[in-house]
C-alpha positions, 0 to 999 in steps of 0.5 A, spaced: 500 500 499 501 508 499 500 511 505 498 517 501 495 525 504 490 529 501 492 537 502 486 542 499 483 547 501 476 545 499 472 540 502 469 538 496 476 537 493 478 533 498 472 528 499 473 527 491 480 525 491 478 520 497 473 517 493 476 516 486 483 513 489 478 509 494 475 506 488 480 506 482 487 506 485 485 502 491 494 501 492 493 508 495 491 508 502 488 516 505 491 516 512 488 524 513 486 531 509 489 537 510 485 543 508 491 549 508 499 549 508 500 550 515 496 543 517 498 540 511 506 540 513 503 537 521 500 532 517 505 530 513 511 531 518 506 527 523 503 521 517 510 521 513 506 519 507 509 516 501 503 521 497 502 526 498 495 530 494 497 538 494 492 543 492 496 548 489 493 555 490 491 555 498 489 562 502 496 561 506 500 559 500 501 555 495 502 547 494 511 549 493 511 553 500 508 546 504 514 542 500 518 547 503 517 546 510 516 539 509 524 538 507 526 536 514 521 531 513 523 523 509 522 524 502 515 524 498 512 524 492 506 529 490 501 530 485 500 538 484 491 538 483 489 545 481 485 549 476 490 553 474 495 550 470 499 557 466 501 560 471 506 555 474 507 551 467 513 552 466 516 551 473 512 545 474 513 542 466 521 542 466 521 539 474 517 534 471 513 532 477 505 530 475 499 535 476 492 533 476 488 539 473 480 540 476 476 538 474 479 531 476 478 524 471 479 518 473 484 517 467 489 523 469 488 520 476 489 513 475 495 515 470 499 520 476 499 514 481 501 509 475 507 513 474 508 515 482 507 508 484 514 505 479 517 510 482 516 508 489 517 501 487 523 503 483 525 508 490 527 512 484 531 519 486 526 525 488 531 531 485 525 533 481 523 537 487 529 540 489 528 543 481 522 545 482 523 549 488 528 552 485 525 554 479 519 557 483 525 561 487 528 563 480 521 565 477 521 564 469 527 566 466 532 562 461 537 560 467 532 555 470 534 548 470 530 542 466 529 535 469 529 531 462 527 524 463 531 519 458 528 512 462 522 511 465 526 511 472 532 515 470 532 523 469 538 529 467 538 535 470 540 541 465 541 548 465 535 551 459 541 556 456 545 550 455 540 548 449 542 549 443 537 546 440 530 540 438 529 535 434 524 531 433 526 523 433 521 518 432 517 518 438 522 522 442 526 528 442 534 529 442 536 535 445 542 539 442 547 541 448 552 548 447 557 543 449 555 538 443 553 533 448 546 530 445 541 528 451 534 523 448 528 525 451 523 521 452 518 526 450 515 528 444 517 534 438 510 536 440 511 537 448 516 541 447 514 546 441 508 547 447 513 548 451 517 552 449 513 557 445 512 562 449 520 562 451 526 564 447 525 558 442 523 558 435 521 552 431 525 554 424 521 548 421 517 541 422 522 537 426 526 542 429 526 548 434 532 552 435 533 557 442 534 565 439 539 567 444 545 560 440 543 564 433 550 567 430 548 569 423 541 567 419 543 566 412 541 573 407 535 569 404 534 567 411 533 560 409 539 557 413 540 558 421 548 560 423 549 557 430 553 559 435 557 552 435 558 551 427 551 548 427 547 549 420 540 548 420 534 549 415 529 554 415 523 552 412 520 558 407 513 560 411 518 561 417 523 565 415 520 573 415 518 572 422 524 567 424 528 574 423 524 578 427 524 574 433 532 572 433 533 581 432 531 581 440 536 576 442 542 578 438 
């Protein structure tokens, strides 16, 4: 059994999660619930759960504050529950922690619990939560770190500013770094193009996305981008004019 705690300021949400876990995830046993951050921290310290369902925003703080307040407790896995993902999108997605959007559906809950159960049984590293808190403290900027899943139970941590470009590779993504290292991420190219679309990245064709600050020059007709490490990438016709406009902001 996986011992769990639910922390949410809405009683209805706590009840729904408890009932859905009982019905669809019998391997999870809810030991206690809490209604705010302070109570949640005390509850975690008392029950020492393996899994915590954390509301992102509560009257006295955030789910991140709960993590900060329980760093002296035994490590646990967390599933964030929220109705508003966009506010903390990059903080959460860059850390590869689990998140469920309200209203909660069965499939999302079961998928999150399945991933967490695998991590617990494999005694996987919880370093992603350290990255999460560092990114939360740093705010949304180019110096954020990213957790890159390379296998089901193995992650790498890299700085966002180290990425030169990303490339589609079947159902995965090859991430090219400034030191010439290549990492094959166990995520689709579409996942990263959506995640990076509001940052200093630009998709130059159907299978490559470049960090704009890594471009050294763009050939006269806009057909190729020359990166600072000497790599040349083809630019799709329909993206050439827009790329030049975006790149000028980061030259």
